[in-house]
C-alpha positions, 0 to 999 in steps of 0.5 A, a space after each residue: 194572107 190577103 190576095 189581090 187581083 194582081 196576085 199570081 200563083 204557080 201550082 205544084 201538084 206533088 204526090 210525095 213529100 220529097 218529090 219537090 227535089 225535081 222542081 227546086 229551080 221551078 219553085 225558086 223561079 216562081 218566087 223570082 218572078 214575083 209569083 206565089 208558089 202553092 205546093 200541094 202534096 197529094 198523098 200522106 207520105 207514109 212509106 216504110 218506117 217514115 210517118 206522115 208527120 216526119 215527111 210533112 216536117 221534112 218537106 216543110 223545112 226544105 220548102 221554107 229554105 227555098 222561101 215558100 210561105 208555110 201557108 202555101 204548103 198544103 198537105 191535102 193527101 194527109 187530110 184526105 188519107 191517101 196512101 202511097 200508091 193509092 193516088 190513082 184510086 183517089 183522083 176524083 177525091 183529091 181533084 175536089 179537095 184541090 179545087 176546094 182549097 183553091 176556092 177558099 178565098 171566095 174568088 178564083 186565084 190567078 194560076 199562071 202555071 201548073 206543074 206535076 211529075 212527068 208521065 214517065 212510068 216511074 211511080 204510079 202516083 207520079 203518073 196519076 198526078 200528071 192526069 190530075 194536073 191536066 184536069 186541074 189546069 182545065 178546071 182553073 183556066 184554059 189559059 193556064 200552062 201545064 208542065 211536067 218535070 222528070 223525076 225518075 224512069 226506066 226508059 231505054 234502060 238495060 243494065 241499070 234499072 232507072 235514070 233520074 231527072 231525064 225527060 222522055 224525049 218522045 213526049 215532046 220538046 224539052 225546055 231547059 232552064 239554066 240553074 246557077 251553080 250556087 243554086 245547084 249546090 244549095 239544092 244538093 245540100 237540101 237533099 240531106 234534109 230528107 232524113 227519113 228517106 236517106 236510103 232513097 236519096 243514096 240512089 238518087 243523089 249520084 244522078 242528081 249530081 251528075 245532071 247538075 254538073 254535066 247539064 246544069 238545067 231544069 228540064 220541063 215539057 208541056 203536059 197535055 191530054 195527048 201526052 198521057 194518051 198512051 203508055 209512057 214509054 216502050 218496054 217495062 215501066 219502072 213500077 212494073 220492074 219493081 213489081 208494084 203493078 202493071 200499067 194495065 192495072 193502073 189504067 183500070 184504076 184511072 179509067 173513070 177519071 179519064 172518062 169524066 175529064 175527057 182524057 182519052 186513052 188511045 192505045 190498049 193498056 195491055 200493049 207492050 
């Protein structure tokens, strides 16, 4: 596809092949505005018995149903051999890969917005993608707007370990975009296409359905260096509850990337 000076793009930085479920309406809206969404997957997607090929095929199928051009779905995490929970150690590698992919046309693309999962402590790869999005936004153009969209987190959860599509209000003002009822139904149906992740979606879909019925909006927040300058929320993070790693360990992995890209950490990684 040839680009013209008038072409405008929205960039979606997604750690895993299915994280787009939290941004369906943002992708739809990008197309409705006459922009071209570029979807970049940041890990190879291997998880449990699901292979990279399976997961790439599932996301490609879903995104094509939304109207995304196959040429704009880039599996850079696959080509860079970045594994699940391995994004924090590979941020500089994927940063270079994203910029190289965007510069392959010989001239800068006009990126209007950059989207990534929220800094919310749900999955270490999601938090790593939030840091990446800020650095990429700066590198592309200081005029670009960088936003975060919630996937899942354990903020203020006591009896149930997590919630889905619910932003952390302390992270800043929430912008709500009304999703038409027909699109909500379509998005719910699309969740069935992630066949290799059916166990995951059994846990997610009830929350997605409830959010669509009771609120019916896509919620986003600005994503800035200040957003990521401290622990995502008080209390145990979801990936800590799952025993994957502590936030302190995560911060050790991203420390060099923070320093190089001037993303300061203003609170101790071992703070409660």
